[in-house]
N, C-alpha and C positions, 0 to 999 in steps of 0.2 A: 454209129460213129458220132462223135460230138461236133458235127459241123452243121452250120446253119447258113441259109442264104444271106448274102450281103444286102443290107437295106440302105438305100441312098439316104444320106443325111439331109435333113431339112435345112433350107437356107438360113432360117432363123437360128438354128443350132450352131451353124458355122459362125454366125455373127456373135452369138453368145460366147463361144470358145475363144474367139479373137479378143473380145473385150475383156474376158476373164484373164487372159494371158497378159494383156496390157496392164491390168491392175496388179496382177501377181508380180510382174517384173518391175513394178514401181514407176512405169512410164505414165500411166494415168494415176493421178494422186488424189487423196481424199479431199473433197470439196471442189474438185475441178469440174468446170461446166463442159458438157459435151457439145459438139456442134449441133446445128439445127437438124431437124428430122430430114429435111430435103437434102442438106449437105451430106449427112451420114449415109442416107440411102444411095446417093451418088458415089460416095467413096467406097462403100461396100459392094456396089453393083447389085443391089437387091431392091425389091419393091418396098414401098412404105408399109404395107401390111406385114411383110416379113420382118421388117425392122421393128415395128411396134410390138410384134410378138416376142422378139428377142429382148427388147427393153423391158417388157412386162415380166419375162422370166428372170431377168437380172434384178429387177425390183423385188420380186418375190424372194429371191435369194439374199436380199439385203445388201447387194453390191452397188445398186444405183438408187437414187431417190429423186423425186420430182418436187419442184417448188412452184407454187402458183405464180403464173405470169413471168417465170424466170427461166424455166427449162429443166433439163435433166442433168443431175450432178452425180459424181462418184460419191458414194456414201462415206460417212466418217467411220470407216472400219477400224480406225485406230482408237476411237473413243472407248471401245469395249475391252481394251487391253487389260485394264484393271478396274475392279469394282469401285464405286465412289467411296465406300467405307475404307478400302485398302489405300486408296489415294489420299484420303484425309489422314489415315494413320501414318503414311509416309511423311506427310507435311508436318506432323507434330513431333517427330523424333529425329534428332541429329544422326543417330546411328544409321538411319535409312539413307541420309545424304551421303555419308562416306562409303557405304556399301554401293550406292549408285555410282559414285566416282570410280570405285575399284572395278565395278562391272564394266563401265565404259572403257577404262584403261585396258582391260583384257580383250574386250570385244573389238574395240577400235584398233588396237595394236594388231590383232589378227587380221582385221579387214584391210589395214594398210599393207601388210605383208602379202595378202592375197591379191590386192589391187596391183601391186608392183609386178606380180607374177602373171596374173590372169587378165588384168585390164587391157583393153585394146588401146591403140594410139588415140582413138577418139575419146575413150573414157578419160585418159590422162590429160587430153586437151581440155576437157570440161573442167577437171580439177584445177588446172592451171588458170583457166579463164575466171573461175570463181575466186581464186587467190588474187588475181590481178584486180578484181573488183574490190576485194578486201583492202589491198594496198591503196587504192584510190580513196576508199572511205576513211582510211586511217588519217588522211590529211584534214578531215573535218573536225571542228571543235566538238560537235555533238557526236557521242560514240554510238548512238542508236543503230545507225546503218551498219557499222562495223560489227556490232554485237549480233545483228541478225544474219549477216553474211558468214559469221563464224559458224553458225549451225549449218548453213548451206555447204560450207567447205567440208565439214566433217561428214555430212550425209553424202556428198558427191564421192567421197572416198569409199564409203560403204556401198554405194551403188556400183562403183567400179570393181568391187570385190566379187560381184556376180554370185551372190548367195541370197536367194529371195527370202529365206527364213530370217537370216540375220538382218536383211534390209527392213522388213516390216517390224521386227522386234525392236530395232534401234530407232525407227521412226516413232514407235510408241514411247520409247525412252525420251526422245527429244520433245515430244508433245508435252510430256510431264514437265520438262524443263521450261518450255515456252509458257506453260500455264502457271509457272512460279511455284510448283509443288516443292521443289527441293531448295532453290534459292533464287534470288533475283539476279538474272544474268548480267544486269547493268553493273553489278558490284565489281566484276572483273575488269570493266572498262572505264571506271571513273578516273583513275589516276593515269596521267600521261606516260609515266615510266612503265607502269604495268602494261598499258596498251602496246608500248614499243616492244616489251619482252614477249608478249603474246604474238605479235606480228612476226618477230624473229623465229619463234617456235613454229608457227605455221609455215614460214618460209622454209625452214629445215625439213619439215614433213614433205612439202611440195617438191623440194629439190631432190630428196631421196626417191620419191615416186617417179619423177621425170627421168631419173637415172635408172629406174627399175631395180633399185637396191632394196629388196624386201626387208633385210635385217636392219638397215639404217632407218627405213621408214617406220618399222615397228618401234625401234628404240626412240625415235623422235616423238612418236605419239605418246609413248609411256613417259618420257621426260616432261612432255606438255601436261599430261594429266597429273603427274606428281606435283608440278608447279601449281596447278589449280587447287589441288588438295591442300597444299601447304598454305596457299593464299587464303583459302576459305577457313582453314583452321585459325590462322592469325586474325581473320575478320571476326570469327566467333568469339575468340578470346578478347579482342578489343571491345566488342559489344558488352561482354560480361564485366570487363573492367570498368567500362563507362557507367554501367548500372551501379556498381559498388561505389564509384566516385560520386555519383549523384546522391546516393544515400548518405555518404559522409558529409556532403555539402549541406543537405537538408538538416542533418543532425547539428552541424556547426551553426547554421543560421538559427536554429531553435535555441541553442545555448547562448547566443548573443542577446536574445530577447529577454 
């Protein structure tokens, strides 16, 4: 008969499984510092040797990393999403930018629909809290904070969709955006009128989510991404036109001499 005696799980393995789940669910994030060894052992209710064994196993698995005189951190598991060569290829071609935007439109629209249906009241409260911070940042002349919170807002919706594969995939996408691979995010927030439009679009997304209207939430996300696509298309055209205009000016100045 294919039965075997049950073996009690080592305490260190229980710790490993709990930390793995926290990373998988996106609660512990890349680069986040873990509490001290003493505090962790108290929280888990295990001895320090058991905790050290668990941490060593997680480091060997590439999920945790230690920094000299700084502590233990969640490893940058997102950094390996794309090879450096592919990332550089993305950066050199506009086709990748617009495919990226289309991908986000599809995935984030789906995430918003799922969040309206599957997100808990607490999930939606988090989304609303992030939006309220965005509203507060909108009043500042410097758009940097608002641009940063924009990414938080979208990721909070993905977190509320409760799909861990989508969560980590989209975090990788947003890391590429933060690194400026596709475009400088500040472009979208330079003009006051554009900032106001973006805030209104985020408000529409949040309103639909708080009402748990999945169809409206998805439509609001898609409209938002369509606006970004059009704005970046116009920006690319303006840059190309400016280059031609400068060439004409240089040529005109040479003719004058």
